[in-house]
N, C-alpha and C positions, 0 to 999 in steps of 0.2 A: 504493501500500500504506499501511496505515496501521500505528502503532505498538501494541501490543494486551501484555494482562498477563494473567496468571491470578490469580483469588481464589476463596478456597476459603470456604464457604456452612455454616455448620452448620443448617438449616432441621428444626427439631423431631426434632433427633436424627439426621438423616441428613445424611451429610456430601455437596457439590455444589462439583465445578469447574467455574469459567464461566470462558472466553474472553472479554476485555471491547478495546473500544478506547479508549485511556490518554485520549487529545485528542477529547471528542466535539467540541466547537467546533469542529476542523477538518469535521468534516462539514457542520457547517451553514453553515459560509465556504461551503463546495463549493459546497451547494445555491445559497444566492445567487449565488456569480457566475454559475451558469449565466443569470441576466438575467430581468426581469419575464414574459417569454413562453415562457419554456420550458415544458411540460406537466408537468415536476417542480414547477417554483414556482408554477404556477398552480394545481395539484392539493394545495398545500402538503405536499409528500410531506417534512416535517422527518422530521430520524433520531431521533425518540422510539425506536425501536427499540434504540438503541446503549445506552440506560442503564437499568442494574439497579433496577428501582423498587420502593416498598414495597408496590406491590399484588400484585406478582406474589410476593412474598414472604409475605405475608396467604394469599393463592389458596393457596400451594403447602403452605403451614402446616394450611390447611383441609381439603384434601384427605387429607392424613395424619392427622389427628385424626378424621375422620369417617369413616373407614374404607370409602368410597364405593367405592373401588376393588379389583376382585378380578383375578384372572389371566384373566378371561375379557371386561372391559369394552374395551370401543373407545374412543377419547379423539381428541378432536380439539383440539387447541390454535389457536387461532382468533386471527390478530396474536400470532405466537410471539415475534418478539423474538429477544432470547437465548436463548429456549425452556427457562427457569429451569423453569415449570410443565409441561410436558410431559415434562422429564427425571425431575421427582419420579414423576410419574404412570409412567411405565416402572419407575422404581424400584420401585414398588408394584406390578408386575406387569401393565400395560396392553399393548393394544397401540395406538402412539402414532400420528399423522397431524401434523404440523406445517403449516399454512398461513399466509402474510403474504402482503402485495402488493407487497413489493421483496426483491427477489434477495439483496441483501445480510445483510438480516434470517435468510432461509433459509439462506445460506450459515454465518454464524454459527451459528445452532440445530443445523447437522448438525454442526458441530465441536465444539459443548458436549456434543450428543447424545452422538458418540463418544469424549468423554471422561470421562463416565460410565457408559455402556450397552455392554455388547457384544452385546444383539440388536439387532434392524435395526427402522428406524422408517421414516416416508414424510415427504415433503417437498414440498408442493406450493405453485405462485405461485396466490394465489386474493385479489381484493377481495371483503371480505365483501359489500359495496353490491350486488355482483352473485354471489349466492353459487354453488356447483356442487352442485346437490342430489345428485348423486350419492357425496358425501365425507360422508354421513349417520354420525352415532355414538351410541354410547349416552350419551356425555358430552361436551359442547361447554364449553370449557374456555376462559375471556376474561378477564384481566387489563387496566382501564385501556383499556377502549373507548368507554367514554362519557364522553369528557370536549367535545366540541363540539357544540352544539345539533343541525348539518346530521346528525350522525349517528344521531340519536334517531329518524328515520323510516326507517330502513335496518334497524336494530337488530331489533326483532321479528321483521321475515320470514326474517332470517337464523338467526335462533335457532330458528325454525322449521323452515325449510329443511335443517339441518344438522344435526338430532337427530331420530332413530332413534324410532317409536311406545314411550312408555313411557320415555324417554328425559330427561334433564336439563341444566341448563344451568346453569353457575358463573360468576358474574361478581363479582371484586374494582376497587374504586375508589376513592381515596383521601379520602373523607368531603366529597367537593364539594359544595357546595350546589347547583353547576349543574345535578348528576347526579341529585338526589334525587328532584325530579318525575318524571323517566324511571322510575326506578322505581316511585315511585305508582302510576306510569300503566298499568303491564303488568297487574296486574291487573282492569282495564277491556279490555285487548287479547288476553284469552284466557290469562293465565300465572296461577297461583298462586306465591306468592313468601315465601321465609323468608329475614329478615335475621340476620347473626352480626357480631360487631365483633371485630378483633383488633387489638392492638396492636405494631406493628412498628419496632424500633429500628435505625435506618440513618442512615448519615453524622453520629452524635452528636447522633440527634433520633428523640423518639418520634413515631412516627406514626399515626394510628390508621387503619384500614384495614375497611371494611366488605363483606362478602361476602354474595352473593347465590344464595341455590339458587333457581332458576324452571323452574318444570313447565309447559309446554304444558298446558290443559285442555280 
């Protein structure tokens, strides 16, 4: 068991309570202790999910400001981590599915959902490198998934596989130079892309967050 704490956030006027792990470094140390040959180490299952990243806050602000969600919208948060964006979508009236490839992330996302929403949500373990095409939604949300080159070959397929016809993908990332080429390449891979820029204040730092609205064409 890990020591946890609750943080109260105000995201574009909506209050959210999030349960977090106090010492994230402990998770990383536990991963390293498994040894180089362990599947979790080979697959680099670094516990990024346990952090609340500025990209998740920026994405949450965007879906609030854009008013893209209605009570009839089905939302799938991909790589949900602590679940902030899906929780915000639920508060806006969406029917929400959370997926992640780590059970610990899904457990925290579920606890955080229950802290903030009285309606039910769905939680499913899934690796977006092998997307379950039965989990299509009107709106696919993902924060900080495009942070490694090796992910770039899988994401376009996941985007198309997990979005209903006429649906949209919204992805956020913290203005990484590495990621810019990937998002620019999407127009040649069968997507229309529109970019928005937010400034998120987190941990005493102002962080630029790019939010991309992506539509399969």
